[in-house]
N, C-alpha and C positions, 0 to 999 in steps of 0.2 A: 234408369239403370237396371240391368238384369244381373243378379249375382251369379246365378246358374242358368244355363240355357233353358231349362224347363220351369224356371221360376217366373212369377208375374213381374211386369214392369213396375218399378218403384221410382218415384220422383223425389229427389233430394233438394230440389230448388227451394230456396228460401230457408235453408237450414245451416246450422253451424255446430261444430263439436270442439272439444278441447284437446283432442289427441293429435291433431295435425297429421293424420294418417295419409300416406301417399301411395301405399301399396296394397292396402286392404279396403274393401268396401266400407263406407262410401269413400270414393276416391276424390281428392281435391277439395274437401270442405275447407273453408266456408263457400257456400254457393248462394250469394244474395240474388234476389230476383232481378236487380238492376243496380247500377252505380251511377252517380252523377258527379261530373267534374266540370266546373265552370270557371272561366277566367275573364277578368275585366281589367283592361289596361287603358289608362289615360295618358296621352302623349301631349306634351307641351314643349315644343321646340326640340331640344336635345335631351329632355328629361322624360322618362317613362315611369309611371307609378301604377302598381297593379295589386289586385287581390285575387286569390284563388279559393274556391269553395270545393271541398271534397265531402261527399255524402254517401253513406251506406244505409239502407233501410233496416228496420228491425228484422230479426231472423228467429225462427223457432229452433229449439234444441233438436239435434238429429234424432233423438230417441222418439220424438213424436211421429216420425215416419212409420215406424212399425208398431208403436204403442201410442195412439192418439190421446190417451188420458195420462200420459207420462207427466209426473210432477216436476221434471227438470225445467227450470226457467230458460227462456230464450234470451236474446240480447235486444236492448233498445236500439233505436236508430242512432247513428253516429255521424257527427259532422265536425270538420276542422276547417279553420280559416288560416290562410297564409298571406303574407304581404311581401311585396318586392319593389325595388326601385333600381333604375339604371340611368346612368348619365353618360352620354356619348361626348367625350372630350373633343374628338375630331373623327374623321372617317376611319381612322386606324385604331383608336383606343377607346374602350368602354369600361366603366366601373359599374359593378352590380353589387347589390346586397339584399338581404331579406330576412324574414322571420318565418319559420315553419311552426305550425301549431300555435298561432298567435295568442289564443286564449288559454293555452296550457291545458288542454283537455286530456284527462286520463283515459287509458284504454278501458274498454268494457270488460266486465267479469263474465266468464262463460260458465254455464251450468251452476251458477251460484257459488262457485268455489273461489274464495279469495286468492288473488294472485294468478289465477288461470286466465289467459287471454291468447289471442292469435297474433304474435308479433309481426307476422307478414301482412296482416290485415289492418291492425290497429296500431297507432303511434305509441310506442313504449318509451320513447326518448323524452317526450314532452317538448316544451318550447325550446327552439334552437335557432341560432343565428348563423348567417354565412355572408362572406364577402368574396368577390371574385373580380378579376380583371381579364379583359380580352384584348389582345393585340393582333392586328392583321397587317401582314407585310406584303 
């Protein structure tokens, strides 16, 4: 990213900050190097049982981009497991349910500041449950 046309290119990849800034540089943090989402579903007749794994790698604090010796801590890697189940009663009606954040993982703390996190990136709700029904006509 270039902040000014005459400034050198600066990469914010793999960084995070606690400001959730969307209009001033760096724009759009956090910027993990990658994300992994994996689903595994086992089907037995009309029953589906599944798990989902969500993973974010560790990230450095954004201040290390301009000050490599910055003492601000980054964040560790973060992973959450979800579980789901679905039962098809017939061709028209399905019941579903599940648990998000199955292990009740807390969100990470950013910049070493207690309570500071990125709610759009990390799960701030904790373990939660859902049920749903689908009807097709």
